[in-house]
A tleap script that builds the chain and sets N, CA, C and O, in Angstrom:
source leaprc.protein.ff14SB
mol = sequence {
  NMET LYS GLY LYS TYR LEU PHE SER LEU ILE
  VAL CYS MET PHE VAL PHE THR GLY CYS LYS
  ASP GLU ASP LEU PHE VAL ILE GLU GLY ASP
  ILE PRO ASN LEU THR SER ASN THR LEU TYR
  LEU VAL THR THR SER ASP VAL VAL LYS ILE
  ASP THR VAL GLN ALA LYS ASN GLY LYS PHE
  GLU TYR SER SER PHE SER ASP SER VAL VAL
  PRO ILE LEU ILE TYR LEU GLU LYS LYS SER
  VAL TRP MET THR VAL TRP ALA LYS ASN GLU
  ASP ARG ILE LYS VAL GLY GLY ASP VAL ASN
  CYS PRO GLU LEU ILE THR VAL GLU GLY ASN
  GLU ILE ASN ASN LEU LEU THR GLU PHE LYS
  THR LYS ASN LYS SER ILE ILE GLY LEU GLY
  CVAL
}
set mol.1.N position { 112.935 177.095 -40.761 }
set mol.1.CA position { 114.157 176.976 -41.537 }
set mol.1.C position { 114.472 178.291 -42.255 }
set mol.1.O position { 115.628 178.712 -42.318 }
set mol.2.N position { 113.430 178.935 -42.797 }
set mol.2.CA position { 113.639 180.210 -43.471 }
set mol.2.C position { 114.185 181.249 -42.504 }
set mol.2.O position { 114.994 182.092 -42.892 }
set mol.3.N position { 113.750 181.199 -41.247 }
set mol.3.CA position { 114.203 182.152 -40.239 }
set mol.3.C position { 115.702 182.029 -39.982 }
set mol.3.O position { 116.399 183.036 -39.861 }
set mol.4.N position { 116.201 180.776 -39.899 }
set mol.4.CA position { 117.636 180.559 -39.689 }
set mol.4.C position { 118.432 181.048 -40.890 }
set mol.4.O position { 119.499 181.640 -40.727 }
set mol.5.N position { 117.927 180.807 -42.084 }
set mol.5.CA position { 118.607 181.230 -43.307 }
set mol.5.C position { 118.670 182.755 -43.364 }
set mol.5.O position { 119.717 183.324 -43.672 }
set mol.6.N position { 117.553 183.412 -43.070 }
set mol.6.CA position { 117.506 184.869 -43.092 }
set mol.6.C position { 118.442 185.460 -42.039 }
set mol.6.O position { 119.163 186.420 -42.309 }
set mol.7.N position { 118.424 184.882 -40.839 }
set mol.7.CA position { 119.307 185.355 -39.777 }
set mol.7.C position { 120.778 185.217 -40.192 }
set mol.7.O position { 121.568 186.140 -39.992 }
set mol.8.N position { 121.140 184.075 -40.766 }
set mol.8.CA position { 122.515 183.853 -41.220 }
set mol.8.C position { 122.902 184.847 -42.297 }
set mol.8.O position { 124.027 185.346 -42.305 }
set mol.9.N position { 121.994 185.138 -43.194 }
set mol.9.CA position { 122.256 186.092 -44.261 }
set mol.9.C position { 122.505 187.488 -43.693 }
set mol.9.O position { 123.420 188.183 -44.134 }
set mol.10.N position { 121.708 187.891 -42.734 }
set mol.10.CA position { 121.858 189.214 -42.119 }
set mol.10.C position { 123.186 189.303 -41.364 }
set mol.10.O position { 123.882 190.314 -41.457 }
set mol.11.N position { 123.539 188.261 -40.624 }
set mol.11.CA position { 124.809 188.249 -39.899 }
set mol.11.C position { 125.977 188.363 -40.876 }
set mol.11.O position { 126.918 189.117 -40.628 }
set mol.12.N position { 125.926 187.628 -41.978 }
set mol.12.CA position { 126.989 187.696 -42.991 }
set mol.12.C position { 127.107 189.099 -43.582 }
set mol.12.O position { 128.212 189.582 -43.825 }
set mol.13.N position { 125.973 189.749 -43.810 }
set mol.13.CA position { 126.008 191.108 -44.354 }
set mol.13.C position { 126.736 192.048 -43.406 }
set mol.13.O position { 127.545 192.868 -43.840 }
set mol.14.N position { 126.449 191.930 -42.103 }
set mol.14.CA position { 127.121 192.795 -41.133 }
set mol.14.C position { 128.611 192.490 -41.040 }
set mol.14.O position { 129.427 193.403 -40.916 }
set mol.15.N position { 128.962 191.225 -41.100 }
set mol.15.CA position { 130.372 190.848 -41.025 }
set mol.15.C position { 131.129 191.409 -42.212 }
set mol.15.O position { 132.204 191.984 -42.044 }
set mol.16.N position { 130.584 191.251 -43.413 }
set mol.16.CA position { 131.295 191.678 -44.616 }
set mol.16.C position { 131.241 193.182 -44.853 }
set mol.16.O position { 132.076 193.710 -45.586 }
set mol.17.N position { 130.297 193.876 -44.263 }
set mol.17.CA position { 130.248 195.324 -44.429 }
set mol.17.C position { 130.787 196.055 -43.203 }
set mol.17.O position { 130.870 197.283 -43.209 }
set mol.18.N position { 131.153 195.323 -42.155 }
set mol.18.CA position { 131.636 195.936 -40.925 }
set mol.18.C position { 132.970 196.649 -41.100 }
set mol.18.O position { 133.208 197.683 -40.477 }
set mol.19.N position { 133.834 196.108 -41.937 }
set mol.19.CA position { 135.144 196.718 -42.182 }
set mol.19.C position { 135.111 197.414 -43.523 }
set mol.19.O position { 134.905 196.781 -44.559 }
set mol.20.N position { 135.310 198.701 -43.502 }
set mol.20.CA position { 135.400 199.445 -44.752 }
set mol.20.C position { 136.810 199.306 -45.286 }
set mol.20.O position { 137.743 199.045 -44.527 }
set mol.21.N position { 136.973 199.479 -46.594 }
set mol.21.CA position { 138.283 199.355 -47.211 }
set mol.21.C position { 139.302 200.286 -46.582 }
set mol.21.O position { 140.472 199.925 -46.459 }
set mol.22.N position { 138.876 201.492 -46.178 }
set mol.22.CA position { 139.837 202.422 -45.604 }
set mol.22.C position { 140.283 202.007 -44.207 }
set mol.22.O position { 141.261 202.550 -43.693 }
set mol.23.N position { 139.589 201.056 -43.579 }
set mol.23.CA position { 139.999 200.555 -42.274 }
set mol.23.C position { 141.119 199.527 -42.390 }
set mol.23.O position { 141.822 199.274 -41.412 }
set mol.24.N position { 141.293 198.944 -43.543 }
set mol.24.CA position { 142.286 197.908 -43.749 }
set mol.24.C position { 143.645 198.507 -44.089 }
set mol.24.O position { 143.742 199.671 -44.476 }
set mol.25.N position { 144.683 197.705 -43.942 }
set mol.25.CA position { 145.963 198.089 -44.517 }
set mol.25.C position { 146.131 197.302 -45.802 }
set mol.25.O position { 145.608 196.196 -45.939 }
set mol.26.N position { 146.859 197.874 -46.733 }
set mol.26.CA position { 147.073 197.247 -48.030 }
set mol.26.C position { 148.568 197.202 -48.298 }
set mol.26.O position { 149.276 198.190 -48.106 }
set mol.27.N position { 149.037 196.049 -48.741 }
set mol.27.CA position { 150.431 195.893 -49.155 }
set mol.27.C position { 150.419 195.598 -50.643 }
set mol.27.O position { 149.833 194.611 -51.089 }
set mol.28.N position { 151.075 196.467 -51.409 }
set mol.28.CA position { 151.206 196.270 -52.855 }
set mol.28.C position { 152.666 195.991 -53.151 }
set mol.28.O position { 153.549 196.717 -52.696 }
set mol.29.N position { 152.918 194.948 -53.909 }
set mol.29.CA position { 154.293 194.595 -54.201 }
set mol.29.C position { 154.572 194.483 -55.677 }
set mol.29.O position { 153.701 194.131 -56.473 }
set mol.30.N position { 155.806 194.789 -56.028 }
set mol.30.CA position { 156.305 194.621 -57.393 }
set mol.30.C position { 157.745 194.125 -57.263 }
set mol.30.O position { 158.676 194.907 -57.071 }
set mol.31.N position { 157.901 192.810 -57.372 }
set mol.31.CA position { 159.205 192.180 -57.185 }
set mol.31.C position { 159.497 191.302 -58.402 }
set mol.31.O position { 159.044 190.160 -58.473 }
set mol.32.N position { 160.251 191.838 -59.352 }
set mol.32.CA position { 160.570 191.078 -60.563 }
set mol.32.C position { 161.428 189.845 -60.269 }
set mol.32.O position { 162.043 189.723 -59.210 }
set mol.33.N position { 161.442 188.956 -61.229 }
set mol.33.CA position { 162.288 187.756 -61.235 }
set mol.33.C position { 161.895 186.684 -60.227 }
set mol.33.O position { 162.722 185.841 -59.879 }
set mol.34.N position { 160.659 186.696 -59.754 }
set mol.34.CA position { 160.210 185.612 -58.877 }
set mol.34.C position { 160.185 184.309 -59.666 }
set mol.34.O position { 159.698 184.278 -60.796 }
set mol.35.N position { 160.703 183.242 -59.083 }
set mol.35.CA position { 160.599 181.934 -59.733 }
set mol.35.C position { 159.408 181.159 -59.201 }
set mol.35.O position { 158.966 180.190 -59.817 }
set mol.36.N position { 158.887 181.585 -58.053 }
set mol.36.CA position { 157.686 180.991 -57.475 }
set mol.36.C position { 156.681 182.112 -57.244 }
set mol.36.O position { 157.003 183.115 -56.607 }
set mol.37.N position { 155.484 181.947 -57.750 }
set mol.37.CA position { 154.463 182.991 -57.618 }
set mol.37.C position { 153.723 182.960 -56.285 }
set mol.37.O position { 152.916 183.849 -56.013 }
set mol.38.N position { 153.979 181.962 -55.453 }
set mol.38.CA position { 153.285 181.855 -54.170 }
set mol.38.C position { 154.080 182.560 -53.092 }
set mol.38.O position { 155.252 182.257 -52.866 }
set mol.39.N position { 153.433 183.505 -52.428 }
set mol.39.CA position { 154.034 184.234 -51.308 }
set mol.39.C position { 153.280 183.849 -50.046 }
set mol.39.O position { 152.065 183.656 -50.073 }
set mol.40.N position { 154.000 183.738 -48.951 }
set mol.40.CA position { 153.401 183.411 -47.663 }
set mol.40.C position { 153.544 184.620 -46.760 }
set mol.40.O position { 154.641 185.156 -46.602 }
set mol.41.N position { 152.434 185.054 -46.162 }
set mol.41.CA position { 152.447 186.205 -45.274 }
set mol.41.C position { 152.078 185.734 -43.876 }
set mol.41.O position { 151.020 185.141 -43.664 }
set mol.42.N position { 152.959 186.005 -42.931 }
set mol.42.CA position { 152.758 185.575 -41.549 }
set mol.42.C position { 152.646 186.818 -40.686 }
set mol.42.O position { 153.578 187.618 -40.607 }
set mol.43.N position { 151.500 186.975 -40.039 }
set mol.43.CA position { 151.248 188.099 -39.153 }
set mol.43.C position { 151.237 187.585 -37.727 }
set mol.43.O position { 150.573 186.597 -37.415 }
set mol.44.N position { 151.973 188.260 -36.871 }
set mol.44.CA position { 152.014 187.852 -35.473 }
set mol.44.C position { 151.524 189.001 -34.611 }
set mol.44.O position { 152.152 190.057 -34.544 }
set mol.45.N position { 150.418 188.787 -33.966 }
set mol.45.CA position { 149.930 189.736 -32.962 }
set mol.45.C position { 149.441 188.868 -31.807 }
set mol.45.O position { 150.251 188.181 -31.185 }
set mol.46.N position { 148.169 188.874 -31.505 }
set mol.46.CA position { 147.655 187.988 -30.453 }
set mol.46.C position { 147.705 186.528 -30.900 }
set mol.46.O position { 147.937 185.625 -30.096 }
set mol.47.N position { 147.488 186.320 -32.178 }
set mol.47.CA position { 147.542 184.977 -32.759 }
set mol.47.C position { 148.410 185.037 -34.014 }
set mol.47.O position { 148.634 186.109 -34.578 }
set mol.48.N position { 148.888 183.891 -34.435 }
set mol.48.CA position { 149.664 183.824 -35.666 }
set mol.48.C position { 148.689 183.549 -36.809 }
set mol.48.O position { 147.886 182.618 -36.751 }
set mol.49.N position { 148.776 184.374 -37.843 }
set mol.49.CA position { 147.906 184.243 -39.005 }
set mol.49.C position { 148.793 184.036 -40.223 }
set mol.49.O position { 149.723 184.809 -40.455 }
set mol.50.N position { 148.509 182.994 -41.004 }
set mol.50.CA position { 149.281 182.703 -42.206 }
set mol.50.C position { 148.356 182.776 -43.415 }
set mol.50.O position { 147.326 182.103 -43.470 }
set mol.51.N position { 148.740 183.602 -44.377 }
set mol.51.CA position { 147.985 183.736 -45.623 }
set mol.51.C position { 148.911 183.458 -46.790 }
set mol.51.O position { 150.130 183.588 -46.676 }
set mol.52.N position { 148.329 183.076 -47.904 }
set mol.52.CA position { 149.107 182.953 -49.133 }
set mol.52.C position { 148.546 183.930 -50.150 }
set mol.52.O position { 147.347 184.207 -50.179 }
set mol.53.N position { 149.435 184.442 -50.978 }
set mol.53.CA position { 149.073 185.376 -52.036 }
set mol.53.C position { 149.770 184.899 -53.298 }
set mol.53.O position { 150.916 184.452 -53.254 }
set mol.54.N position { 149.082 184.995 -54.410 }
set mol.54.CA position { 149.667 184.633 -55.694 }
set mol.54.C position { 150.125 185.900 -56.413 }
set mol.54.O position { 149.344 186.831 -56.611 }
set mol.55.N position { 151.378 185.921 -56.793 }
set mol.55.CA position { 151.918 187.045 -57.565 }
set mol.55.C position { 151.732 186.742 -59.042 }
set mol.55.O position { 151.759 185.586 -59.465 }
set mol.56.N position { 151.545 187.786 -59.806 }
set mol.56.CA position { 151.458 187.645 -61.260 }
set mol.56.C position { 152.456 188.619 -61.863 }
set mol.56.O position { 152.346 189.830 -61.676 }
set mol.57.N position { 153.423 188.088 -62.583 }
set mol.57.CA position { 154.509 188.912 -63.141 }
set mol.57.C position { 155.201 189.738 -62.061 }
set mol.57.O position { 155.586 190.883 -62.296 }
set mol.58.N position { 155.353 189.155 -60.887 }
set mol.58.CA position { 156.035 189.824 -59.787 }
set mol.58.C position { 155.173 190.786 -58.992 }
set mol.58.O position { 155.639 191.344 -57.999 }
set mol.59.N position { 153.937 190.996 -59.397 }
set mol.59.CA position { 153.051 191.945 -58.707 }
set mol.59.C position { 152.063 191.188 -57.815 }
set mol.59.O position { 151.554 190.129 -58.181 }
set mol.60.N position { 151.809 191.757 -56.645 }
set mol.60.CA position { 150.846 191.149 -55.730 }
set mol.60.C position { 150.198 192.231 -54.879 }
set mol.60.O position { 150.702 193.349 -54.774 }
set mol.61.N position { 149.075 191.874 -54.275 }
set mol.61.CA position { 148.392 192.777 -53.351 }
set mol.61.C position { 147.789 191.947 -52.227 }
set mol.61.O position { 147.280 190.847 -52.443 }
set mol.62.N position { 147.861 192.500 -51.028 }
set mol.62.CA position { 147.338 191.836 -49.836 }
set mol.62.C position { 146.720 192.901 -48.943 }
set mol.62.O position { 147.278 193.988 -48.791 }
set mol.63.N position { 145.585 192.597 -48.359 }
set mol.63.CA position { 144.978 193.525 -47.400 }
set mol.63.C position { 144.487 192.746 -46.191 }
set mol.63.O position { 144.077 191.590 -46.294 }
set mol.64.N position { 144.541 193.411 -45.046 }
set mol.64.CA position { 144.096 192.791 -43.808 }
set mol.64.C position { 143.771 193.898 -42.813 }
set mol.64.O position { 143.770 195.079 -43.160 }
set mol.65.N position { 143.496 193.505 -41.582 }
set mol.65.CA position { 143.031 194.414 -40.546 }
set mol.65.C position { 143.908 194.265 -39.314 }
set mol.65.O position { 144.189 193.146 -38.885 }
set mol.66.N position { 144.347 195.387 -38.737 }
set mol.66.CA position { 145.079 195.358 -37.479 }
set mol.66.C position { 144.988 196.726 -36.817 }
set mol.66.O position { 145.355 197.740 -37.411 }
set mol.67.N position { 144.499 196.745 -35.591 }
set mol.67.CA position { 144.351 198.005 -34.854 }
set mol.67.C position { 145.690 198.635 -34.488 }
set mol.67.O position { 145.787 199.856 -34.370 }
set mol.68.N position { 146.714 197.820 -34.310 }
set mol.68.CA position { 148.019 198.348 -33.933 }
set mol.68.C position { 149.049 197.940 -34.987 }
set mol.68.O position { 148.773 197.117 -35.860 }
set mol.69.N position { 150.224 198.523 -34.889 }
set mol.69.CA position { 151.294 198.199 -35.832 }
set mol.69.C position { 151.739 196.760 -35.584 }
set mol.69.O position { 152.065 196.385 -34.458 }
set mol.70.N position { 151.747 195.961 -36.650 }
set mol.70.CA position { 152.155 194.564 -36.543 }
set mol.70.C position { 153.215 194.248 -37.590 }
set mol.70.O position { 153.210 194.815 -38.683 }
set mol.71.N position { 154.123 193.340 -37.248 }
set mol.71.CA position { 155.076 192.881 -38.261 }
set mol.71.C position { 154.432 191.811 -39.125 }
set mol.71.O position { 153.736 190.927 -38.625 }
set mol.72.N position { 154.667 191.900 -40.408 }
set mol.72.CA position { 154.192 190.888 -41.346 }
set mol.72.C position { 155.424 190.353 -42.063 }
set mol.72.O position { 156.121 191.097 -42.752 }
set mol.73.N position { 155.682 189.091 -41.902 }
set mol.73.CA position { 156.801 188.457 -42.595 }
set mol.73.C position { 156.291 187.973 -43.938 }
set mol.73.O position { 155.302 187.243 -44.008 }
set mol.74.N position { 156.962 188.377 -45.002 }
set mol.74.CA position { 156.586 187.942 -46.350 }
set mol.74.C position { 157.687 187.005 -46.839 }
set mol.74.O position { 158.837 187.411 -47.003 }
set mol.75.N position { 157.318 185.756 -47.068 }
set mol.75.CA position { 158.255 184.752 -47.552 }
set mol.75.C position { 158.077 184.579 -49.050 }
set mol.75.O position { 156.965 184.375 -49.536 }
set mol.76.N position { 159.194 184.663 -49.782 }
set mol.76.CA position { 159.216 184.520 -51.233 }
set mol.76.C position { 160.074 183.313 -51.596 }
set mol.76.O position { 160.757 182.742 -50.745 }
set mol.77.N position { 160.030 182.941 -52.845 }
set mol.77.CA position { 160.914 181.918 -53.384 }
set mol.77.C position { 160.910 180.637 -52.543 }
set mol.77.O position { 161.952 180.166 -52.087 }
set mol.78.N position { 159.715 180.096 -52.356 }
set mol.78.CA position { 159.548 178.855 -51.583 }
set mol.78.C position { 160.150 178.983 -50.188 }
set mol.78.O position { 160.768 178.051 -49.672 }
set mol.79.N position { 159.959 180.142 -49.599 }
set mol.79.CA position { 160.365 180.491 -48.233 }
set mol.79.C position { 161.875 180.640 -48.054 }
set mol.79.O position { 162.353 180.630 -46.919 }
set mol.80.N position { 162.632 180.776 -49.131 }
set mol.80.CA position { 164.080 180.949 -48.993 }
set mol.80.C position { 164.484 182.424 -48.883 }
set mol.80.O position { 165.601 182.728 -48.467 }
set mol.81.N position { 163.594 183.328 -49.249 }
set mol.81.CA position { 163.827 184.771 -49.144 }
set mol.81.C position { 162.664 185.340 -48.341 }
set mol.81.O position { 161.511 184.962 -48.548 }
set mol.82.N position { 162.976 186.250 -47.424 }
set mol.82.CA position { 161.903 186.849 -46.638 }
set mol.82.C position { 162.222 188.299 -46.312 }
set mol.82.O position { 163.369 188.740 -46.392 }
set mol.83.N position { 161.181 189.024 -45.943 }
set mol.83.CA position { 161.318 190.413 -45.520 }
set mol.83.C position { 160.237 190.707 -44.482 }
set mol.83.O position { 159.247 189.982 -44.376 }
set mol.84.N position { 160.441 191.772 -43.723 }
set mol.84.CA position { 159.453 192.189 -42.732 }
set mol.84.C position { 158.846 193.512 -43.163 }
set mol.84.O position { 159.545 194.447 -43.554 }
set mol.85.N position { 157.535 193.561 -43.078 }
set mol.85.CA position { 156.772 194.776 -43.363 }
set mol.85.C position { 156.008 195.116 -42.095 }
set mol.85.O position { 155.445 194.231 -41.449 }
set mol.86.N position { 155.986 196.381 -41.738 }
set mol.86.CA position { 155.235 196.834 -40.564 }
set mol.86.C position { 153.989 197.559 -41.051 }
set mol.86.O position { 154.082 198.454 -41.890 }
set mol.87.N position { 152.810 197.177 -40.526 }
set mol.87.CA position { 151.567 197.775 -41.023 }
set mol.87.C position { 150.520 197.884 -39.916 }
set mol.87.O position { 150.520 197.139 -38.936 }
set mol.88.N position { 149.632 198.849 -40.128 }
set mol.88.CA position { 148.438 199.005 -39.282 }
set mol.88.C position { 147.313 199.519 -40.180 }
set mol.88.O position { 147.552 199.906 -41.324 }
set mol.89.N position { 146.119 199.520 -39.668 }
set mol.89.CA position { 144.968 199.964 -40.452 }
set mol.89.C position { 145.230 201.304 -41.125 }
set mol.89.O position { 145.889 202.180 -40.564 }
set mol.90.N position { 144.714 201.444 -42.308 }
set mol.90.CA position { 144.769 202.648 -43.132 }
set mol.90.C position { 146.132 202.877 -43.796 }
set mol.90.O position { 146.294 203.850 -44.533 }
set mol.91.N position { 147.119 201.996 -43.550 }
set mol.91.CA position { 148.403 202.120 -44.237 }
set mol.91.C position { 148.285 201.565 -45.648 }
set mol.91.O position { 147.570 200.592 -45.885 }
set mol.92.N position { 148.984 202.187 -46.574 }
set mol.92.CA position { 149.151 201.660 -47.933 }
set mol.92.C position { 150.645 201.485 -48.117 }
set mol.92.O position { 151.384 202.451 -48.306 }
set mol.93.N position { 151.076 200.237 -48.058 }
set mol.93.CA position { 152.492 199.891 -48.080 }
set mol.93.C position { 152.890 199.461 -49.490 }
set mol.93.O position { 152.166 198.715 -50.150 }
set mol.94.N position { 154.046 199.938 -49.942 }
set mol.94.CA position { 154.579 199.560 -51.254 }
set mol.94.C position { 155.900 198.834 -51.054 }
set mol.94.O position { 156.806 199.324 -50.379 }
set mol.95.N position { 155.988 197.652 -51.660 }
set mol.95.CA position { 157.183 196.829 -51.590 }
set mol.95.C position { 157.747 196.742 -52.995 }
set mol.95.O position { 157.011 196.460 -53.940 }
set mol.96.N position { 159.051 196.983 -53.147 }
set mol.96.CA position { 159.649 196.930 -54.478 }
set mol.96.C position { 161.099 196.517 -54.433 }
set mol.96.O position { 161.784 196.694 -53.425 }
set mol.97.N position { 161.552 195.973 -55.521 }
set mol.97.CA position { 162.937 195.549 -55.622 }
set mol.97.C position { 163.029 194.245 -56.385 }
set mol.97.O position { 162.028 193.738 -56.890 }
set mol.98.N position { 164.206 193.717 -56.464 }
set mol.98.CA position { 164.465 192.502 -57.220 }
set mol.98.C position { 164.715 191.347 -56.258 }
set mol.98.O position { 165.492 191.481 -55.312 }
set mol.99.N position { 164.064 190.223 -56.493 }
set mol.99.CA position { 164.225 189.072 -55.612 }
set mol.99.C position { 165.666 188.557 -55.622 }
set mol.99.O position { 166.088 187.901 -54.670 }
set mol.100.N position { 166.422 188.842 -56.676 }
set mol.100.CA position { 167.816 188.421 -56.743 }
set mol.100.C position { 168.720 189.245 -55.839 }
set mol.100.O position { 169.883 188.899 -55.635 }
set mol.101.N position { 168.191 190.326 -55.301 }
set mol.101.CA position { 168.945 191.178 -54.377 }
set mol.101.C position { 168.015 191.533 -53.201 }
set mol.101.O position { 167.632 192.691 -53.039 }
set mol.102.N position { 167.657 190.530 -52.385 }
set mol.102.CA position { 166.645 190.758 -51.348 }
set mol.102.C position { 167.021 191.802 -50.311 }
set mol.102.O position { 166.146 192.418 -49.703 }
set mol.103.N position { 168.327 192.007 -50.102 }
set mol.103.CA position { 168.756 193.010 -49.121 }
set mol.103.C position { 168.364 194.417 -49.548 }
set mol.103.O position { 168.274 195.320 -48.717 }
set mol.104.N position { 168.129 194.602 -50.845 }
set mol.104.CA position { 167.793 195.928 -51.356 }
set mol.104.C position { 166.299 196.116 -51.618 }
set mol.104.O position { 165.894 197.152 -52.147 }
set mol.105.N position { 165.486 195.145 -51.260 }
set mol.105.CA position { 164.040 195.310 -51.422 }
set mol.105.C position { 163.579 196.423 -50.491 }
set mol.105.O position { 163.888 196.417 -49.299 }
set mol.106.N position { 162.844 197.371 -51.041 }
set mol.106.CA position { 162.388 198.520 -50.260 }
set mol.106.C position { 160.943 198.339 -49.823 }
set mol.106.O position { 160.136 197.710 -50.507 }
set mol.107.N position { 160.642 198.907 -48.669 }
set mol.107.CA position { 159.281 198.893 -48.127 }
set mol.107.C position { 158.983 200.315 -47.689 }
set mol.107.O position { 159.690 200.871 -46.848 }
set mol.108.N position { 157.946 200.902 -48.249 }
set mol.108.CA position { 157.588 202.282 -47.917 }
set mol.108.C position { 156.087 202.383 -47.669 }
set mol.108.O position { 155.311 201.551 -48.138 }
set mol.109.N position { 155.693 203.406 -46.930 }
set mol.109.CA position { 154.272 203.635 -46.749 }
set mol.109.C position { 153.873 204.039 -45.348 }
set mol.109.O position { 152.732 204.445 -45.127 }
set mol.110.N position { 154.776 203.939 -44.406 }
set mol.110.CA position { 154.542 204.509 -43.086 }
set mol.110.C position { 155.909 204.827 -42.475 }
set mol.110.O position { 156.941 204.487 -43.055 }
set mol.111.N position { 155.920 205.463 -41.336 }
set mol.111.CA position { 157.172 205.956 -40.771 }
set mol.111.C position { 158.187 204.841 -40.514 }
set mol.111.O position { 159.367 204.999 -40.829 }
set mol.112.N position { 157.749 203.734 -39.954 }
set mol.112.CA position { 158.673 202.645 -39.629 }
set mol.112.C position { 159.331 202.096 -40.893 }
set mol.112.O position { 160.556 201.997 -40.967 }
set mol.113.N position { 158.518 201.740 -41.885 }
set mol.113.CA position { 159.064 201.183 -43.123 }
set mol.113.C position { 159.953 202.186 -43.846 }
set mol.113.O position { 161.008 201.821 -44.365 }
set mol.114.N position { 159.535 203.439 -43.883 }
set mol.114.CA position { 160.332 204.473 -44.550 }
set mol.114.C position { 161.700 204.638 -43.893 }
set mol.114.O position { 162.712 204.754 -44.584 }
set mol.115.N position { 161.733 204.649 -42.563 }
set mol.115.CA position { 162.999 204.796 -41.853 }
set mol.115.C position { 163.914 203.586 -42.075 }
set mol.115.O position { 165.117 203.747 -42.282 }
set mol.116.N position { 163.351 202.392 -42.030 }
set mol.116.CA position { 164.162 201.195 -42.257 }
set mol.116.C position { 164.722 201.161 -43.677 }
set mol.116.O position { 165.880 200.796 -43.881 }
set mol.117.N position { 163.902 201.543 -44.658 }
set mol.117.CA position { 164.373 201.577 -46.044 }
set mol.117.C position { 165.437 202.645 -46.223 }
set mol.117.O position { 166.424 202.423 -46.925 }
set mol.118.N position { 165.252 203.802 -45.599 }
set mol.118.CA position { 166.245 204.869 -45.684 }
set mol.118.C position { 167.579 204.417 -45.078 }
set mol.118.O position { 168.641 204.657 -45.652 }
set mol.119.N position { 167.511 203.772 -43.932 }
set mol.119.CA position { 168.724 203.271 -43.287 }
set mol.119.C position { 169.440 202.264 -44.185 }
set mol.119.O position { 170.652 202.344 -44.383 }
set mol.120.N position { 168.682 201.328 -44.719 }
set mol.120.CA position { 169.260 200.297 -45.583 }
set mol.120.C position { 169.912 200.912 -46.819 }
set mol.120.O position { 171.004 200.511 -47.222 }
set mol.121.N position { 169.237 201.879 -47.407 }
set mol.121.CA position { 169.747 202.529 -48.612 }
set mol.121.C position { 171.025 203.307 -48.327 }
set mol.121.O position { 171.978 203.248 -49.105 }
set mol.122.N position { 171.047 204.030 -47.226 }
set mol.122.CA position { 172.217 204.854 -46.886 }
set mol.122.C position { 173.407 204.030 -46.436 }
set mol.122.O position { 174.542 204.504 -46.494 }
set mol.123.N position { 173.172 202.805 -45.990 }
set mol.123.CA position { 174.237 202.004 -45.400 }
set mol.123.C position { 174.516 200.714 -46.166 }
set mol.123.O position { 174.873 199.701 -45.563 }
set mol.124.N position { 174.361 200.740 -47.459 }
set mol.124.CA position { 174.590 199.553 -48.283 }
set mol.124.C position { 175.975 198.963 -48.035 }
set mol.124.O position { 176.106 197.749 -47.880 }
set mol.125.N position { 176.992 199.787 -47.994 }
set mol.125.CA position { 178.361 199.268 -47.836 }
set mol.125.C position { 178.584 198.707 -46.429 }
set mol.125.O position { 179.334 197.744 -46.262 }
set mol.126.N position { 177.952 199.287 -45.433 }
set mol.126.CA position { 178.116 198.819 -44.051 }
set mol.126.C position { 177.487 197.438 -43.868 }
set mol.126.O position { 178.027 196.594 -43.153 }
set mol.127.N position { 176.348 197.215 -44.512 }
set mol.127.CA position { 175.688 195.912 -44.342 }
set mol.127.C position { 176.228 194.875 -45.308 }
set mol.127.O position { 175.648 193.801 -45.468 }
set mol.128.N position { 177.339 195.199 -45.949 }
set mol.128.CA position { 178.057 194.200 -46.730 }
set mol.128.C position { 177.624 194.038 -48.163 }
set mol.128.O position { 177.938 193.026 -48.790 }
set mol.129.N position { 176.915 195.003 -48.699 }
set mol.129.CA position { 176.460 194.857 -50.078 }
set mol.129.C position { 177.440 195.470 -51.054 }
set mol.129.O position { 177.589 194.990 -52.178 }
set mol.130.N position { 178.098 196.514 -50.633 }
set mol.130.CA position { 179.080 197.160 -51.479 }
set mol.130.C position { 178.560 197.589 -52.833 }
set mol.130.O position { 179.332 197.701 -53.786 }
set mol.131.N position { 177.263 197.831 -52.934 }
set mol.131.CA position { 176.648 198.210 -54.218 }
set mol.131.C position { 176.649 199.709 -54.347 }
set mol.131.O position { 176.178 200.243 -55.351 }
savepdb mol mol.pdb
quit
């Protein structure tokens, strides 16, 4: 019995130390005025992965692992507001903006997110915001 316990302990050590923090991607968010602190993150690659994150005063952090660039859908406000974040290992993504104006929420931290945020910012009037 001790042998099985020791083996399980060693396997767990390798699993938990196999991924270094720098191998993960991290999404940090600051979205004021949330009425619901529960965020749902849906990652689609080979399989669909759904995680929940609790925001505190609009701030949240999420980290995961992906060898290639994957879209992560972040659902806010009881799934009535959502955004897409693109991430891969070693990315540090920053999400910011006001939940009352979801079209203007910015996502920065890698080339794809930066370009999409730049496009959105430059074309506010074209996408119907007129801000």
